[in-house]
BAMAR-202249 format. One record per residue: y, z, x of N, C-alpha, C in turn. Coordinates in steps of 0.02 Angstrom, whole numbers, padded with zeros to 5 digits, always signed. Example, Ala and Ser with C-alpha at 12.3 -4.5 7.8 and 13.67 -1.06 7.14 Angstrom:
! BAMAR-202249
-00284+00390+00660-00225+00390+00615-00165+00390+00660;-00112+00354+00642-00053+00357+00684+00002+00394+00645;
//
This chain:
! BAMAR-202249
+05085+05646+03986+05077+05600+04043+05145+05587+04074;+05146+05579+04139+05209+05571+04176+05248+05509+04154;+05213+05455+04136+05248+05393+04116+05289+05403+04053;+05270+05449+04010+05307+05463+03948+05373+05499+03962;+05378+05532+04018+05436+05572+04036+05489+05529+04072;+05467+05475+04102+05506+05437+04151+05576+05412+04135;+05585+05372+04085+05641+05324+04084+05707+05347+04115;+05719+05320+04176+05782+05330+04211+05792+05396+04245;+05744+05441+04242+05752+05507+04270+05736+05508+04345;+05764+05556+04379+05748+05566+04450+05681+05604+04455;+05653+05604+04514+05590+05641+04525+05600+05715+04509;+05656+05743+04527+05670+05814+04512+05671+05826+04437;+05705+05782+04400+05709+05790+04327+05641+05781+04294;+05603+05732+04319+05535+05721+04292+05493+05783+04304;+05496+05810+04364+05457+05870+04381+05472+05928+04335;+05536+05937+04318+05556+05991+04274+05531+05983+04203;+05513+05923+04183+05488+05911+04115+05412+05909+04111;+05379+05912+04168+05307+05913+04169+05283+05984+04154;+05220+05991+04135+05192+06058+04125+05157+06080+04189;+05165+06144+04204+05137+06172+04266+05103+06237+04250;+05052+06253+04287+05015+06316+04279+05045+06367+04327;+05100+06396+04306+05135+06445+04347+05167+06497+04301;+05177+06556+04325+05206+06609+04284+05282+06606+04286;+05307+06555+04253+05380+06548+04244+05389+06518+04175;+05437+06544+04139+05447+06521+04070+05482+06454+04067;+05515+06435+04119+05551+06371+04119+05558+06346+04191;+05580+06283+04197+05592+06253+04263+05646+06293+04300;+05695+06317+04265+05749+06355+04296+05723+06420+04329;+05669+06446+04302+05640+06509+04329+05589+06498+04384;+05571+06435+04398+05525+06422+04453+05556+06448+04518;+05516+06480+04560+05541+06499+04626+05558+06434+04665;+05608+06437+04707+05632+06378+04743+05576+06345+04783;+05536+06385+04818+05482+06355+04858+05431+06320+04813;+05418+06345+04754+05372+06312+04707+05401+06246+04681;+05468+06245+04671+05500+06183+04650+05491+06129+04704;+05499+06149+04766+05491+06103+04822+05422+06070+04821;+05370+06112+04814+05301+06086+04813+05288+06045+04750;+05314+06066+04693+05303+06030+04630+05335+05960+04633;+05396+05955+04660+05429+05890+04666+05388+05846+04713;+05364+05873+04767+05322+05834+04813+05260+05808+04779;+05228+05849+04737+05169+05827+04701+05187+05772+04651;+05242+05781+04616+05264+05730+04567+05279+05664+04603;+05312+05668+04661+05326+05607+04699+05262+05572+04720;+05211+05610+04739+05147+05580+04758+05117+05542+04698;+05121+05571+04639+05096+05537+04579+05138+05475+04563;+05204+05480+04572+05247+05422+04559+05232+05365+04608;+05220+05382+04671+05202+05332+04721+05136+05297+04702;+05088+05336+04680+05024+05308+04658+05035+05260+04599;+05074+05281+04550+05087+05239+04491+05125+05176+04511;+05170+05181+04560+05205+05121+04584+05156+05073+04617;+05110+05100+04657+05060+05059+04690+05014+05024+04641;+05004+05055+04583+04962+05026+04531+05001+04978+04486;+05067+04972+04499+05108+04929+04458+05124+04955+04389;+05119+05021+04381+05132+05052+04315+05201+05083+04310;+05234+05091+04367+05300+05123+04370+05342+05085+04422;+05407+05082+04410+05451+05055+04462+05507+05105+04476;+05532+05103+04537+05588+05146+04558+05651+05104+04556;+05704+05131+04529+05767+05095+04525+05822+05134+04561;+05863+05099+04598+05920+05129+04632+05977+05134+04582;+05998+05194+04567+06051+05204+04518+06120+05187+04546;+06123+05169+04609+06186+05149+04639+06223+05206+04673;+06198+05266+04668+06230+05324+04698+06186+05356+04752;+06136+05317+04775+06090+05343+04825+06034+05384+04795;+06032+05389+04730+05980+05427+04695+05938+05377+04656;+05873+05387+04656+05827+05341+04623+05803+05369+04557;+05795+05324+04510+05765+05340+04446+05699+05303+04441;+05658+05322+04393+05592+05291+04384+05586+05266+04313;+05554+05207+04307+05545+05175+04242+05471+05154+04235;+05444+05161+04174+05376+05136+04163+05377+05060+04159;+05322+05028+04178+05316+04955+04173+05267+04938+04118;
//
């Protein structure tokens, strides 16, 4: 589940730790365009979880956001 992956990670990092049904052995081997779509899908799930009050987004102070379970 995405909430188990979260603590303090960026959407990109969270996406790389999720499981995907694609022919790539690792996140590093994902084609760039697939990474783009996967991060977008992960962000949509994170937004939903934030709306449900199950996740919060934190500003790490460098213009990059991390996510935390509530």
